[in-house]
C-alpha positions in Angstrom: -7.9 38.9 -39.3 -7.9 40.9 -36.1 -10.8 38.9 -34.8 -8.9 35.7 -35.5 -5.9 37.0 -33.7 -7.9 37.8 -30.7 -9.5 34.4 -30.6 -6.1 32.7 -31.0 -4.6 34.8 -28.2 -7.5 33.9 -25.9 -6.9 30.1 -26.4 -4.7 28.1 -24.1 -3.4 24.8 -25.5 -3.1 22.0 -23.0 -0.3 19.5 -23.2 0.5 16.3 -21.3 3.6 14.2 -22.0 4.5 10.9 -20.3 7.8 9.2 -19.7 9.9 9.1 -22.9 7.6 11.7 -24.5 8.9 14.4 -22.2 11.5 16.9 -23.4 14.9 15.4 -22.2 16.0 18.9 -21.0 12.9 19.2 -18.8 13.2 15.7 -17.6 16.9 16.1 -16.7 16.1 19.3 -14.7 13.4 17.6 -12.7 15.5 14.5 -12.1 18.2 16.6 -10.6 15.7 18.3 -8.3 14.0 15.0 -7.4 17.3 13.3 -6.7 17.9 16.0 -4.1 14.6 15.3 -2.4 15.1 11.5 -2.5 18.6 11.9 -1.0 17.0 14.0 1.8 14.4 11.3 2.5 17.0 8.5 2.5 19.4 10.3 4.8 16.9 12.2 7.0 18.0 15.6 5.8 15.0 17.9 6.0 17.0 20.8 4.6 17.3 19.0 1.3 13.6 18.7 1.0 12.5 22.0 2.5 14.8 23.9 0.2 12.8 23.0 -2.9 9.3 23.2 -1.3 6.8 25.8 -2.4 5.5 28.3 0.1 2.2 26.3 0.4 4.0 23.0 1.1 6.2 24.8 3.6 3.0 25.4 5.6 3.2 21.6 6.3 6.8 21.6 7.3 6.1 19.9 10.6 4.3 17.0 8.8 7.2 16.6 6.4 9.7 16.4 9.3 7.5 13.8 11.1 7.3 11.7 7.9 11.1 11.8 7.5 11.7 10.8 11.1 9.4 7.8 10.6 11.3 6.9 7.5 14.7 7.3 9.1 16.9 4.3 8.2 14.1 2.5 6.4 15.1 3.6 2.9 18.2 2.4 1.0 20.4 4.2 -1.5 20.1 3.1 -5.1 16.8 1.3 -4.6 14.5 4.2 -5.8 12.8 3.4 -9.0 10.7 5.8 -11.1 7.4 4.2 -12.1 6.0 7.0 -14.2 6.5 10.7 -14.8 4.3 13.3 -16.5 4.9 16.9 -17.7 1.8 19.0 -18.1 1.2 22.5 -19.5 -2.1 24.4 -19.2 -3.8 21.1 -18.3 -5.7 22.2 -15.2 -9.4 23.0 -15.1 -10.4 25.1 -12.1 -7.0 24.4 -10.6 -7.6 20.6 -10.9 -5.5 18.4 -13.1 -5.1 14.7 -13.6 -2.6 12.2 -15.1 -3.2 8.6 -16.0 -1.0 5.7 -16.8 -3.7 4.3 -19.0 -7.4 3.3 -18.9 -7.5 -0.4 -19.9 -4.5 -2.1 -18.2 -4.9 -4.2 -15.1 -2.5 -1.9 -13.1 -3.5 1.4 -14.6 -4.2 4.4 -12.3 -5.2 8.0 -12.3 -3.8 10.8 -10.1 -5.9 13.9 -9.6 -4.2 16.9 -7.9 -4.4 20.6 -7.3 -2.5 22.4 -10.1 -1.7 26.0 -9.3 0.8 26.8 -12.2 0.8 26.5 -16.0 3.6 24.0 -15.9 3.4 21.0 -13.6 5.5 17.8 -13.3 4.3 14.6 -11.6 6.8 11.9 -10.7 5.7 8.6 -9.2 8.4 6.3 -7.7 9.0 3.7 -5.1 11.8 2.0 -3.1 12.4 -1.7 -4.0 14.4 -2.4 -0.8 11.9 -4.0 1.5 9.0 -6.4 1.8 6.6 -3.4 2.0 7.8 -1.2 -0.9 7.2 2.4 -0.1 5.9 4.8 -2.8 6.3 8.5 -3.2 4.4 10.9 -5.4 6.2 14.2 -6.1 4.3 17.0 -7.8 6.3 20.0 -8.9 5.1 23.4 -10.2 7.0 26.0 -12.2 6.9 29.3 -10.4 8.3 31.8 -12.8 11.5 30.0 -14.0 11.9 27.9 -10.9 10.5 24.5 -10.2 9.2 23.9 -6.7 7.8 20.9 -4.9 4.1 21.5 -4.4 2.8 18.1 -3.2 4.5 15.2 -1.5 2.5 12.0 -0.8 3.8 8.8 0.7 2.3 5.3 0.8 2.9 1.6 0.1 2.9 0.6 -3.6 3.7 -3.1 -3.4 4.0 -5.9 -0.8 6.5 -8.6 -1.8 6.7 -7.1 -5.3 2.9 -7.3 -5.8 0.6 -4.3 -6.2 -3.1 -4.0 -5.4 -4.2 -5.8 -8.6 -1.7 -8.6 -8.1 -3.1 -9.4 -4.7 -6.6 -9.0 -6.0 -5.9 -11.7 -8.6 -4.5 -14.0 -6.0 -7.5 -13.5 -3.8 -9.8 -14.1 -6.7 -8.1 -17.4 -7.5 -8.3 -18.4 -3.8 -12.0 -17.5 -3.7 -12.8 -19.5 -6.9 -11.1 -22.6 -5.3 -13.1 -22.2 -2.1 -10.2 -21.1 0.0 -12.1 -18.4 1.8 -9.7 -17.6 4.6 -6.7 -17.2 2.2 -8.9 -15.1 -0.1 -9.8 -12.9 2.9 -6.2 -12.5 3.9 -5.0 -11.7 0.3 -7.9 -9.3 -0.6 -7.0 -7.5 2.7 -3.5 -6.9 1.3 -5.0 -5.6 -2.0 -7.1 -3.2 0.0 -4.0 -1.9 1.9 -2.4 -1.0 -1.4 -5.3 0.8 -3.1 -4.0 4.3 -2.2 -0.2 4.6 -2.8 -0.7 8.4 -3.0 -3.6 8.6 -0.5 -6.6 10.5 -1.9 -4.8 11.5 -5.1 -4.5 8.0 -6.5 -7.3 5.8 -7.9 -6.7 2.5 -9.7 -9.0 1.9 -12.7 -9.8 -1.5 -11.1 -10.5 0.0 -7.7 -14.3 -0.6 -7.7 -13.7 -4.2 -8.9 -11.3 -4.8 -6.1 -13.5 -3.3 -3.4 -16.5 -5.3 -4.7 -14.6 -8.6 -4.4 -13.4 -7.6 -0.9 -17.0 -7.0 0.2 -18.1 -10.3 -1.4 -15.3 -12.4 0.2 -15.8 -10.8 3.6 -19.5 -11.4 3.6 -19.2 -15.0 2.5 -16.3 -15.8 4.9 -18.0 -14.6 8.0 -21.2 -16.4 6.9 -19.4 -19.7 6.6 -17.2 -19.2 9.6 -19.2 -17.4 12.3 -16.4 -16.5 14.7 -15.7 -17.3 17.5 -15.2 -21.0 16.5 -14.6 -23.8 19.0 -12.1 -26.4 17.8 -14.0 -29.4 19.0 -11.5 -32.0 17.8 -8.9 -30.6 20.2 -9.2 -31.9 23.8 -8.8 -28.4 25.4 -11.5 -26.9 23.1 -9.6 -23.7 22.1 -11.7 -21.0 20.4 -10.5 -19.3 17.2 -11.8 -15.7 17.0 -9.8 -14.1 14.2 -7.6 -14.9 11.2 -5.6 -12.3 9.2 -2.4 -11.9 7.3 0.7 -11.0 9.2 4.2 -10.0 8.1 7.2 -12.0 9.3 10.8 -12.0 7.8 9.8 -14.9 5.6 6.8 -13.1 4.1 3.1 -12.7 4.8 1.2 -15.6 6.3 -2.1 -16.3 8.0 -2.1 -15.8 11.8 -4.7 -17.6 13.8 -5.8 -16.0 17.1 -7.5 -18.2 19.6 -8.3 -18.3 23.3 -7.1 -21.1 25.5 -7.9 -22.5 28.9 -4.2 -23.4 29.5 -2.0 -21.2 31.7 0.0 -19.0 29.4 3.1 -19.8 31.5 2.8 -23.5 30.6 4.5 -23.3 27.3 4.9 -27.1 26.8 1.2 -27.6 27.2 0.4 -24.7 24.9 2.8 -26.2 22.3 0.9 -29.5 22.5 -2.4 -27.8 22.1 -1.1 -25.8 19.1 0.1 -29.0 17.5 -3.4 -30.4 17.7 -4.9 -27.3 16.3 -2.4 -27.4 13.4 -3.3 -31.0 12.7 -6.9 -30.1 12.3 -6.7 -26.7 10.7 -7.2 -27.9 7.2 -10.5 -29.4 8.2 -11.6 -26.1 9.7 -10.4 -23.8 7.0 -10.3 -25.3 3.5 -6.9 -24.8 1.7 -5.1 -23.0 4.5 -2.7 -25.9 5.1 -2.0 -26.5 1.4 -1.9 -22.9 0.2 0.7 -21.6 2.7 4.2 -22.7 3.6 3.7 -21.4 7.2 0.8 -20.8 9.5 1.2 -18.6 12.7 -0.7 -19.3 15.9 -1.2 -17.0 18.8 -2.9 -18.2 22.1 -4.6 -15.7 24.4 -6.6 -16.0 27.6 -9.4 -13.7 26.4 -10.4 -12.0 23.2 -8.4 -8.7 23.3 -10.1 -5.3 23.6 -7.2 -3.3 22.2 -6.0 -2.0 25.6 -3.9 -4.9 26.6 -0.2 -4.5 27.3 2.6 -6.9 27.8 4.6 -9.4 25.7 2.7 -11.8 23.4 4.1 -14.9 21.9 3.0 -17.5 19.4 4.0 -20.5 17.4 5.1 -20.9 13.8 4.2 -24.1 12.0 5.3 -25.5 8.7 2.7 -27.1 6.5 4.8 -29.6 4.6 
């Protein structure tokens, strides 16, 4: 009996609860705390956030303030949505713990983090108020009887209400139809969204998404060895890059090209752009039928990244 008691005392039972499985009292307590942090992020009140930070997180006080200054005015009240939340007790091994939304779903993910306390709480949420929907991962630890914010990570969870897998699926469809440029643009958006909590976050489909990105990139640049001269246009402009760009209407392909026309001669540039636009579907299969808009930007030379000054471009409807 005494030996059994010793063995039972030595054991620690791990526990992980997700969303509605969590004790309502614990959930309410963490929601109150998290609301204070979110309100601080929205209204650029560092004191709200720093007041609940652990000593370890306070060592990164400067980084938190820089983040909040960058976010100032970009987050809206009443637009924060909790994606998932997790309560863990004695779940860490060598101070490392993980939570997972699932293992078989298309959008499932795992978060691995440093766990320094017996009780931890992970809350994943995002703001629905913009085209690029910002995500925040808050990880709390219970120090004695007080919950403190241990880890704060920010990223982009969705673009136009689509997460990494959604854009991957669109890119895959584009690829299967032979629309390589659109596939390249859309798999690029998927890649941007793979790490909503930076190094902590891993989608279950991450390797699949990365493999398709590599495949599309390789095949696109093999078929279209940039720079490409548009021979059907009198002035022979040279396309050297295509990528996806955000404008108020959404994300659309932007075509960068060099021109021999004086950049001050806007009417002549506009005529040239019209000719490029008329031929763009012959150059890049599907780009003129798969997008409502295409953006064009003329330049005198291929940029090196050190140029300054105002740039302009043209926006063309495809219907």
